[in-house]
VEXLO-75637 format. One record per residue (C-alpha): residue number from 1; x, z, y. Coordinates in nm, 3 decimals. Last residue first. Layout:
// residues N
SITE   lummi      east        up     north
SITE     NUM         X         Z         Y
...
//
This chain:
// residues 334
SITE   lummi      east        up     north
SITE     334    18.126     8.550    11.898
SITE     333    17.984     8.396    11.581
SITE     332    18.321     8.387    11.399
SITE     331    18.338     8.766    11.402
SITE     330    18.688     8.892    11.474
SITE     329    18.899     9.021    11.186
SITE     328    19.111     9.336    11.169
SITE     327    19.153     9.435    10.801
SITE     326    18.993     9.775    10.735
SITE     325    19.093    10.135    10.813
SITE     324    18.847    10.427    10.809
SITE     323    18.954    10.767    10.937
SITE     322    18.748    11.086    10.909
SITE     321    18.886    11.364    11.127
SITE     320    18.814    11.734    11.088
SITE     319    18.813    12.036    11.313
SITE     318    19.055    12.304    11.412
SITE     317    19.384    12.335    11.603
SITE     316    19.552    12.061    11.403
SITE     315    19.279    11.832    11.267
SITE     314    19.198    11.864    10.898
SITE     313    19.167    11.548    10.692
SITE     312    18.916    11.294    10.563
SITE     311    19.051    10.956    10.455
SITE     310    18.906    10.610    10.397
SITE     309    19.133    10.315    10.321
SITE     308    19.111     9.936    10.328
SITE     307    19.337     9.647    10.221
SITE     306    19.379     9.782     9.866
SITE     305    19.056     9.610     9.764
SITE     304    18.876     9.477    10.072
SITE     303    18.506     9.455     9.986
SITE     302    18.505     9.634     9.649
SITE     301    18.721     9.920     9.776
SITE     300    18.524     9.926    10.099
SITE     299    18.205     9.981     9.899
SITE     298    18.346    10.255     9.675
SITE     297    18.468    10.457     9.975
SITE     296    18.133    10.412    10.148
SITE     295    17.946    10.541     9.844
SITE     294    18.164    10.852     9.828
SITE     293    18.125    10.918    10.201
SITE     292    17.745    10.879    10.185
SITE     291    17.719    11.099     9.874
SITE     290    17.824    11.403    10.070
SITE     289    18.159    11.545    10.173
SITE     288    18.215    11.800     9.900
SITE     287    18.229    12.178     9.908
SITE     286    18.105    12.354    10.218
SITE     285    18.379    12.516    10.422
SITE     284    18.401    12.897    10.411
SITE     283    18.779    12.917    10.373
SITE     282    18.837    12.617    10.606
SITE     281    19.005    12.319    10.441
SITE     280    18.735    12.064    10.530
SITE     279    18.743    12.156    10.901
SITE     278    18.575    12.443    11.087
SITE     277    18.400    12.211    11.333
SITE     276    18.559    12.037    11.630
SITE     275    18.470    11.684    11.519
SITE     274    18.660    11.356    11.487
SITE     273    18.520    11.019    11.378
SITE     272    18.775    10.740    11.337
SITE     271    18.789    10.363    11.308
SITE     270    19.120    10.183    11.259
SITE     269    19.132     9.802    11.253
SITE     268    19.442     9.664    11.083
SITE     267    19.649     9.351    11.149
SITE     266    19.880     9.532    11.390
SITE     265    19.709     9.859    11.476
SITE     264    19.383     9.786    11.655
SITE     263    19.190    10.090    11.775
SITE     262    18.851    10.252    11.735
SITE     261    18.687    10.575    11.843
SITE     260    18.414    10.829    11.789
SITE     259    18.464    11.183    11.917
SITE     258    18.223    11.458    11.817
SITE     257    18.194    11.787    12.005
SITE     256    17.994    12.093    11.913
SITE     255    17.917    12.375    12.152
SITE     254    17.914    12.731    12.029
SITE     253    17.777    12.894    11.716
SITE     252    17.938    12.623    11.506
SITE     251    17.815    12.521    11.163
SITE     250    17.618    12.221    11.294
SITE     249    17.940    12.086    11.444
SITE     248    18.125    12.032    11.117
SITE     247    17.985    11.981    10.769
SITE     246    17.644    11.844    10.869
SITE     245    17.750    11.697    11.204
SITE     244    18.083    11.543    11.102
SITE     243    17.930    11.418    10.775
SITE     242    17.649    11.246    10.967
SITE     241    17.907    11.079    11.189
SITE     240    18.101    10.951    10.887
SITE     239    17.775    10.847    10.714
SITE     238    17.673    10.651    11.029
SITE     237    18.008    10.475    11.074
SITE     236    17.999    10.243    10.771
SITE     235    17.643    10.108    10.775
SITE     234    17.761     9.745    10.749
SITE     233    18.132     9.719    10.673
SITE     232    18.326     9.625    10.988
SITE     231    18.388     9.293    11.163
SITE     230    18.553     9.304    11.504
SITE     229    18.339     9.203    11.802
SITE     228    18.375     9.535    11.983
SITE     227    18.738     9.583    11.882
SITE     226    18.900     9.456    12.201
SITE     225    18.685     9.702    12.398
SITE     224    18.886     9.992    12.241
SITE     223    18.636    10.263    12.153
SITE     222    18.728    10.618    12.257
SITE     221    18.375    10.756    12.292
SITE     220    18.290    11.124    12.336
SITE     219    17.965    11.282    12.215
SITE     218    17.868    11.636    12.309
SITE     217    17.636    11.852    12.099
SITE     216    17.522    12.196    12.217
SITE     215    17.303    12.071    12.503
SITE     214    16.985    12.034    12.294
SITE     213    17.089    12.039    11.928
SITE     212    16.780    11.847    11.816
SITE     211    16.779    11.621    12.123
SITE     210    17.145    11.544    12.059
SITE     209    17.067    11.460    11.695
SITE     208    16.807    11.203    11.800
SITE     207    17.044    11.029    12.040
SITE     206    17.315    11.048    11.775
SITE     205    17.116    10.822    11.541
SITE     204    17.045    10.570    11.815
SITE     203    17.411    10.569    11.918
SITE     202    17.516    10.520    11.556
SITE     201    17.291    10.215    11.525
SITE     200    17.431    10.065    11.847
SITE     199    17.784    10.143    11.732
SITE     198    17.735     9.932    11.419
SITE     197    17.614     9.639    11.626
SITE     196    17.921     9.657    11.856
SITE     195    18.146     9.697    11.552
SITE     194    18.026     9.356    11.435
SITE     193    17.852     9.340    11.101
SITE     192    17.981     9.305    10.745
SITE     191    17.813     9.281    10.405
SITE     190    17.540     9.062    10.548
SITE     189    17.196     9.122    10.394
SITE     188    17.038     9.169    10.734
SITE     187    16.951     9.503    10.892
SITE     186    16.597     9.509    11.026
SITE     185    16.500     9.818    10.825
SITE     184    16.776    10.017    10.991
SITE     183    16.684     9.896    11.338
SITE     182    16.313     9.976    11.291
SITE     181    16.384    10.327    11.160
SITE     180    16.619    10.397    11.447
SITE     179    16.380    10.258    11.705
SITE     178    16.090    10.468    11.572
SITE     177    16.296    10.787    11.578
SITE     176    16.424    10.701    11.923
SITE     175    16.067    10.651    12.052
SITE     174    15.964    10.989    11.910
SITE     173    16.266    11.150    12.078
SITE     172    16.189    10.995    12.416
SITE     171    15.829    11.122    12.403
SITE     170    15.950    11.474    12.333
SITE     169    16.202    11.446    12.615
SITE     168    15.928    11.338    12.856
SITE     167    15.700    11.618    12.738
SITE     166    15.957    11.883    12.827
SITE     165    15.802    12.227    12.796
SITE     164    15.477    12.171    12.607
SITE     163    15.581    11.869    12.403
SITE     162    15.942    11.987    12.362
SITE     161    15.875    12.236    12.084
SITE     160    15.656    11.988    11.894
SITE     159    15.924    11.719    11.931
SITE     158    16.193    11.958    11.810
SITE     157    15.979    12.037    11.508
SITE     156    15.943    11.663    11.448
SITE     155    16.323    11.620    11.443
SITE     154    16.377    11.929    11.228
SITE     153    16.112    11.821    10.976
SITE     152    16.242    11.463    10.971
SITE     151    16.594    11.583    10.895
SITE     150    16.477    11.815    10.620
SITE     149    16.235    11.560    10.473
SITE     148    16.492    11.279    10.461
SITE     147    16.479    11.035    10.751
SITE     146    16.839    10.980    10.855
SITE     145    17.017    11.040    10.527
SITE     144    16.737    10.889    10.318
SITE     143    16.718    10.582    10.542
SITE     142    17.095    10.544    10.537
SITE     141    17.091    10.588    10.158
SITE     140    16.841    10.306    10.122
SITE     139    17.053    10.078    10.337
SITE     138    17.367    10.175    10.145
SITE     137    17.197    10.104     9.812
SITE     136    17.094     9.759     9.934
SITE     135    17.448     9.698    10.054
SITE     134    17.592     9.803     9.718
SITE     133    17.355     9.573     9.527
SITE     132    17.462     9.281     9.744
SITE     131    17.825     9.375     9.688
SITE     130    17.771     9.385     9.310
SITE     129    17.602     9.044     9.311
SITE     128    17.881     8.899     9.522
SITE     127    18.144     9.043     9.285
SITE     126    17.965     8.903     8.978
SITE     125    17.940     8.562     9.143
SITE     124    18.306     8.579     9.245
SITE     123    18.411     8.665     8.889
SITE     122    18.196     8.384     8.746
SITE     121    18.337     8.135     8.996
SITE     120    18.695     8.247     8.922
SITE     119    18.636     8.203     8.547
SITE     118    18.488     7.857     8.608
SITE     117    18.782     7.764     8.830
SITE     116    19.022     7.878     8.558
SITE     115    18.843     7.680     8.286
SITE     114    18.820     7.367     8.503
SITE     113    19.188     7.390     8.597
SITE     112    19.289     7.422     8.231
SITE     111    19.071     7.125     8.135
SITE     110    19.217     6.919     8.418
SITE     109    19.572     6.989     8.303
SITE     108    19.473     6.892     7.946
SITE     107    19.315     6.573     8.080
SITE     106    19.641     6.516     8.267
SITE     105    19.832     6.512     7.938
SITE     104    19.575     6.295     7.761
SITE     103    19.588     6.037     8.041
SITE     102    19.967     6.023     8.015
SITE     101    19.945     5.992     7.634
SITE     100    19.696     5.706     7.654
SITE      99    19.910     5.524     7.911
SITE      98    20.222     5.560     7.696
SITE      97    20.060     5.443     7.371
SITE      96    20.157     5.081     7.308
SITE      95    20.407     4.998     7.583
SITE      94    20.545     5.350     7.618
SITE      93    20.586     5.375     7.240
SITE      92    20.760     5.040     7.217
SITE      91    21.011     5.132     7.488
SITE      90    21.065     5.487     7.360
SITE      89    21.116     5.369     7.000
SITE      88    21.340     5.085     7.122
SITE      87    21.573     5.330     7.289
SITE      86    21.607     5.555     6.985
SITE      85    21.614     5.283     6.719
SITE      84    21.306     5.132     6.563
SITE      83    21.103     5.177     6.244
SITE      82    20.830     4.935     6.135
SITE      81    20.475     5.050     6.072
SITE      80    20.246     5.291     5.891
SITE      79    20.494     5.395     5.623
SITE      78    20.341     5.745     5.601
SITE      77    20.650     5.939     5.701
SITE      76    20.787     5.657     5.918
SITE      75    20.469     5.638     6.123
SITE      74    20.443     6.017     6.144
SITE      73    20.798     6.027     6.283
SITE      72    20.720     5.753     6.534
SITE      71    20.409     5.941     6.648
SITE      70    20.615     6.257     6.698
SITE      69    20.876     6.047     6.880
SITE      68    20.613     5.912     7.118
SITE      67    20.477     6.266     7.160
SITE      66    20.819     6.383     7.279
SITE      65    20.836     6.096     7.528
SITE      64    20.490     6.184     7.665
SITE      63    20.579     6.555     7.669
SITE      62    20.894     6.499     7.875
SITE      61    20.729     6.265     8.123
SITE      60    20.439     6.507     8.174
SITE      59    20.680     6.800     8.212
SITE      58    20.863     6.607     8.484
SITE      57    20.534     6.567     8.674
SITE      56    20.399     6.914     8.599
SITE      55    20.678     7.110     8.767
SITE      54    20.658     6.946     9.109
SITE      53    20.280     6.936     9.067
SITE      52    20.269     7.315     9.030
SITE      51    20.491     7.368     9.335
SITE      50    20.270     7.145     9.544
SITE      49    19.951     7.306     9.408
SITE      48    20.058     7.661     9.494
SITE      47    19.840     7.767     9.788
SITE      46    19.526     7.564     9.724
SITE      45    19.535     7.614     9.348
SITE      44    19.720     7.462     9.052
SITE      43    19.841     7.800     8.932
SITE      42    20.215     7.852     8.863
SITE      41    20.241     8.118     8.592
SITE      40    19.908     8.042     8.423
SITE      39    19.973     7.672     8.485
SITE      38    20.299     7.689     8.290
SITE      37    20.144     7.873     7.995
SITE      36    19.851     7.627     7.987
SITE      35    20.088     7.328     7.982
SITE      34    20.299     7.477     7.700
SITE      33    19.991     7.567     7.497
SITE      32    19.853     7.216     7.547
SITE      31    20.180     7.062     7.420
SITE      30    20.136     7.260     7.097
SITE      29    19.779     7.138     7.052
SITE      28    19.900     6.788     7.126
SITE      27    20.137     6.816     6.832
SITE      26    19.845     6.925     6.616
SITE      25    19.680     6.599     6.720
SITE      24    19.937     6.364     6.561
SITE      23    19.998     6.581     6.256
SITE      22    19.624     6.605     6.196
SITE      21    19.584     6.226     6.217
SITE      20    19.860     6.169     5.961
SITE      19    19.708     6.429     5.729
SITE      18    19.367     6.262     5.751
SITE      17    19.518     5.926     5.655
SITE      16    19.700     6.097     5.368
SITE      15    19.376     6.258     5.249
SITE      14    19.196     5.922     5.269
SITE      13    19.463     5.758     5.051
SITE      12    19.731     5.517     5.174
SITE      11    19.777     5.232     4.923
SITE      10    19.706     4.966     5.187
SITE       9    20.026     5.059     5.377
SITE       8    20.106     4.828     5.671
SITE       7    19.789     4.630     5.745
SITE       6    19.535     4.849     5.568
SITE       5    19.698     5.163     5.707
SITE       4    19.681     5.030     6.065
SITE       3    19.312     4.941     6.030
SITE       2    19.227     5.286     5.887
SITE       1    19.427     5.462     6.162
//
């Protein structure tokens, strides 16, 4: 700008030179707002990049021409060079500044993309950190739920009772307790596991409970083999089964029955745990469903958003059914 002013208008003061520069770059500030507004509506991402480019290319041409006329106006205002007609202004402007303006336009596009990608990276990092924290909390809760003093007391009391009468059963229960603790501690940091792996943990847990309740607890399985390798939230079924025992079958004077099943419904995997207890709406039902259910509901919300649900309802004829639905996806390692 200093060289141009010396050649065409030597009397131009520093303030006037600064004003000319400000007018030039303030225009680019306005063009940036237009570009940002467009990219906010039509993101330049993997799904919409073709549509975004189809709109950005004509916008680039429009803004470059508009900036050429802004520069021409500033030139006339400060007598920085000769004036041309409409067509000549575009031709001269494209020859002298067109490439610079095109590069500036796409630099603005790149800056917007970088900002959005950085925001997405931060959000994903925060989400991953929260999910990792949730899984750790779920593992700790599983240990508390399975090995809390009351549970451990009942399990060990059953062992003591069985030692004299049924030493083989007592030995089997101790082994199951050790296996359950080992399996829970060996869980990886993955947010999802296959349903087959989840059912193995539940089977170990139920094996201990069946010894406790002797012959008064029956387990039925209605698992669709197609779902065995489907991905489910880690430690998702155990709190549902625990809830069915604590709030359902343990309150019966007769035999308790728990049914665990899975099914594919379109693009959704449905898991359910049904018991023949009094049901959540019974007059003498215990209030609440336990911290395990609440924690599980929060975890699936963070994992799948609106794509997952967890419900607990009465079963006609008595009992309760907990139903968990998640997107149906097969593990890539199978």
